[in-house]
N, C-alpha and C positions, 0 to 999 in steps of 0.2 A: 195313339194320336200324332203322332209327327209326320205319319203318312197322308192322314188325312190332310193335316193342315198345308204341307209338300203339291198334294192336289189341287186345293181351294188356291193358293198363292198359284199355281199356274193356271188355274182357270179365268184367277183373274188379270193375269197378262193376256191370256188368249183372247178375252172377250173385250182387252182393250180399256179395263178397269183402271180407275186412276188408283193409286197407291203412292203416298207421300214417303219419301227418301228420311230417313233418321240418322243426319250429319252426326249427332251428339254419340253416334254408338260406332263411329269406324274411328279407328285407331286414328290416321291423319289429323282429325279433330280435337280429339282427347289428348294428341300431343300437344297441339297449338295453342289449344284452350290452357295447356298447364302449364307450360315454358313460356309464353310469349311474354305476357308480363311481368315474368321475374326478369327476360332477357331485355325487354326496354327499358324497364327499373334500370338495370346494372348499365345499359348503355348511357343511359339519363344521367345518372352517379360519376358515370367517366369524361360528363360533358359530351358526349357525343349523340347527342338526342337522333334518332329514326326520322328521314324524311316524309315528309307528310303522307306522300303516295305509297309509301313502305308502310307505317301504322295506319292507312284508311285499308288496306289489303288485306292483312290478317283483321283486323277488327272490323269488315264487313264480312269475312269471307265465317267469323264465328257468327255472325246472325244469321248467313244465308240457311233458308231452308227452316227457321224457326219460325214456330207461330207468335208465339211472344213478342217478336219485334214486328209484328206486320203479315198482313196476310187477306186475300179476296175471299168473299163468299159466293161461289159457283152454283147457281141453280138450273135443274133441268125446268123447260116449263111443262115439260109434258109427263115426268110422272116425279119433279116435285122433290129430283131425291136434293142433295147437297154434300158438298165438299168445300173444307176449308184448303187453300193454295196458300202454301208461305210467298213471302217475297225473293226471292234469290239476287245474289250479288253481283252476278254480271261482272264477277271482275278476271283477268288474265293472267293472276297470276297459279294460283295452285289450287283452284277449286276444281274438284274433279267433276261436281256436278255442271259446273256453268261451261266447263271447257270441255267435258262431254258433248254437251247441245252444240256451244257453237263451232265444235267438230262436228259433228254430224250435219249440223246446217252450210258447213263452208264445201263440205264433200259432196251434197246435194245441189250446190248449186256449180260447182264446178263440173261436174256430169251431167246436169240438165242442160246447164246454158254457157260455157264457159269451154269446156277441151272438146272440140272434133272427134270422131270416130274412125280413130288411125292409134297405130300403133305409140307410146310413151314410155320413154326408161326414167328413172330414176338413178339425178347422180347427185352423194353426197358429200359436200363437201369440208373436212373440220381444219382446226388453227392452230397451229403452236399458242401455248399457253399465254405468250406475251400478247398476242394479237386478240386473243378471245378477251383479257382484261380490257384492251382500248377498244374492241366492238361494242363493250358492254355498259362503258363508260364516257363512250363518242358516236351511242349511234348512229349519225351523219355522217362517219367515217365506214361505215359498215354497207351503209346504203351505197355509197362509191364502190365500193371495193363490188357489191354484187353484182354493180352494171360493169364492172374488168371481168370479171366469172362469167357473165351471161355472153359478155362480145365474147371471149376464146372459145367457149364451147358452141357457141351458134356457128363461128366462121371453119371450125371444123368440120361442124354439121355440110356447110353449105359446100365447100371447097371436095369434101369426101362424096356430096351425090354430083362433084363435076359442073358445078355453077358457081357464080359468083353472085354477091350479095346486090347488084344490079337487077335478077331473073329470079333470084332464089331467099325466099327468109322461110323460119323455125319460129319456133315461141316456145316459151315454158311459162310454168308457175311456179314461183318460189317460195317454200314456208322455213321459218328463220325458227329456228329451237334452239331455246336459250339455255337446254340443262341436256345433262348425262344419265344413264342409267342409274347411278348413286345420288341423283339432286342434286348434282355438283354443277357450276356454273360453268357450261360449254356453250357456248352460242357458234352454232352450225347451221348449213345450208343443206336445205332437202329441195331439190330441182326437180319438178316434172316438163323434160325436154321432149317434146316431138323427137321421136325417132325418125327423122326423116325431112323433107323441107317441101314446100310448098313453090314449084316453078310457076309463074305468069307465061303463058299461052298468047299465040300470035292474035286471037280473040277475045282473047279479056280476062278469061277463065284461069284458073289454077288449078296446076292438078299433082296430087300430092306424089314424090317418090320416096322410097325409103334407104334407109342406109345399114349396110350393116355394124354390130354389136361392134366398140372398140378394141383395138386390140392391147396388149399388154404392153409395146410400144408406145403408141400412139396415146397411152393414158399415162403414160413417164412423161412423155414432150408433152402433153398439156396440163401436167402438171407442173413443168418445169416455165412452162409461161403464164399460167399463172400467180405464180413465186418472184417471174422477175417484174411483170405488170406492177404488180402490185407495191411490192419493192420500189418502185421508181415513181409510183404515185405516192406512197407517204412518205420518200426523200424530195418530193417537190414541195408538199405540204410540211416539211420541217417537223416530223415525225419517225423520220428513220435518220441514224447516222451513220457514216462508213468510215472505216482506221484501212490499214493495207490488207489484212489477214479476215477483218470481224466487221457485222453491222448490229445492230440494235437500237432500239427504240427509245425514243429520248422522252424522259416521262417527263409528264406535264402535270400530273395526278396531285389534285388539293391536300397537303399533309393533314390538317383539320378535317375534311371529309370525313363524318364515317362510316360510310360506304365503301370506303377503298379497301381496308383491313379487311371487309368481310368480303368482298367482292375477289381480292387476293385467293384468303384462305381459302375460300369456297373451292376456285380455282383449281388448287393445288391439291384437295382432298385433307383439309386440316381443320379442326376445330378454330375456331376466331377468336372466343371468351372462354372465362369461365378459368377456372385453375388449371385444366388440360389445353389451354391454348397452344397453339402449335403443334399438338400430338397429330401424328395420322387416323384416316378413319378407314 
């Protein structure tokens, strides 16, 4: 019987037959369903109620794909077969179903309508713990830093191709990832850069010129340049202070913000609440 069931399920996939997913059978759903209410209640008891957008993320995830929370009845006009399709949460936090759907749609959009048929290279940029906290709590700062990083790498590609910004251009698409492999808070950039530049021709068209992969010394120099320019920007914004030997972020975190300790503990791989608060995981 297990073999028959497996063949049937495979046949359903091959023929494109709709198969509803069962979120309540997944480990993630069961963990959230069991522990989120107690977590929210504990925060409320401490006078640190979770922000509305956090509550909605959890609550709508628990309703995603569940028929009892709403559905569409889909009927084929030819064979009159019917299916019930549960509403989805469409959230961006941690719903695997909606996240996978958005990932597939985004990838198709990039491949079909955005990215040219030229070599691409992925650049991944990670940040120190302090900057991860800053970017998580001040996303507008993260946007400016992303612009700095893009300009540094783009300038490197243009110069390596032997041109200037006046006649050569490159491009990139950046996906900002907010988590690490342990589901810890880890804001970092995945940047899909053209592996070269488009050079403007005399007759108005553009020709692509490929550049070689960055060398280890070049990567080291790029890292130093990015660190210097990001530090200079943060200093101008009053977010970075320096003394004779060190530089450090000027903390402007609101002490009674319930998200502040949660973000800090997540970044450093520590339990945030409960009897084991502060313990490494």
